[in-house]
N, C-alpha and C positions, 0 to 999 in steps of 0.2 A: 504494499499500500503505499510505504515510505516513497519507493522508486516511482510508481505510477504520479506521485504528488509532483516529484522532483521534474518528471518530464512533462505534466501539465504546465508547472510554474516557469519552466527554462523555454517553453517554445515561444517562437521570435514574436509573434503577436503580442503575447503577455507582455513580455520585456519591452516591445514597443508602446503599447498602452501604459504602462506603467510610467515610461518617461513622458508618454504624453500628458499625462495627470500631473506629474511634478512639474513640468513646463510651465503648465496652464495656471497653476495656482501661484508659480512665481509670476507668471504674466498678468494674474488678476490682481496681484499685489501692487505691480508698477503701474497698472491702469487705474487702480483706485487713487495713486499718490499722484498720477497724472491729473485726475478730475477734481481730487479736494485741494491739491496743492498748487496747482498752475491753472486751469482751466475754470474751475468756479469762482476763483477771485476776480478772474477777468470779466466773467458773465456777471459778477456780482457787483463790479465797477460800473458795467455798461448798464445795467437795470437798476441799480442803487439798492439793492437788498443785499445785505451783509453776508448771509448764506442761506442757501434753499432750504437746510435740514430743518432749518426752524420755521418753516412756512407751515401752518395749521390751522385747522378749523376746529373750534370745541364743538363737539356734538352734545356732551353731558358734562356739566360743571363739576369739580371736584366737590365730595361731600363737606370736606372742610375748606371751605374758600379763604378764610382768613390766614394770611401769611403765605399763601399760596404763589410762589413766583410764575405768573401766567407767560413768560416770556420763552419759556423751551416746553417742546413737547414732552421731553422727559419727566420734567416736574410736574406737569398736569396729570401725566398717566401714574407717576408714584404717587400723587395726591388722590387717586381713584378717579380721576376723569376721562372721559373718554374723548381721544383728539383724532382728527383725520390727516394724517401727517402727508400731503400732498407734495411738500418739499421733499420728503425724503425719495417720494416716487419720480420725482424729477431730476433729483442727483442718482439714482437708479437708472433711468433711462438714458442719461448723457452717458454714464459709464457703458451702459449696454450698446449703445450707436458707436461709442469708440472702439469697444471691441469688435463689434461686428464689421466696422470698417477695417479695421488692421487686418482682421483675417480674410475679408474680400481682398485685400490689396495681397497678402501672403498665396492667397489660392492663385489669383489672376497672376503673379511673378510664377509661380511653380507651373502651372498651364502654359505660360508663355515659353518658359524654358522647355519643357517636355515638345511644345509644337517646333521649337527650333531645333531640338534633337531628333525629330521625327523627318524634319525637311531636309536636315542633312545628309549630303550624298553620301550613300554606302560606300566603303572600300571595293575598288574595283575586284572582281573574282579572279582568283590566280589562273595563270594559264593552263589549259587543261594538259594533263601528262600524255607525251608521244605514244602513239600506238606502236605495237611490235614491229609492224612494218616500217615505221618511220626508223626507229631504233636501227633495224637492219640495214636499211639504206643508208643513214648516217654513217656506219659501221664500213660499209662497202666503200662509201666515198671517201672516208680517211684512208682505208687502204690503199685505194686508187691514187690517192694524193702521195702517199708515201713511195709506191710501187714505181 
């Protein structure tokens, strides 16, 4: 059973998938940083909103309204209120669009490289091996040339 598991785990597709998942997780971290640390400040400067993640609508007020900081969605939810966090959705949507665009560009580049590889002329085939008759004629020619 251990040998069977080892065979299963070491298949090429399984290893490729594991590598893809690890790279995908790292890629997700980079994209999240690009969105949160680079794009969102620019978008916030254009639209005048400091951070989309704090855009929300309160659907039900917290039970304890006194002393509740209503400026963050986390504070409202911790106090027992219900809030619709459309700003968090906007952030997630922007991250998704960036990831989708980057993946589109990667697939497009790979398809272009594959197309160029397929269009590249194949190496010319090797000349065919001379027949037995041709070999005999070459030997006769060489003998006559010596004689």
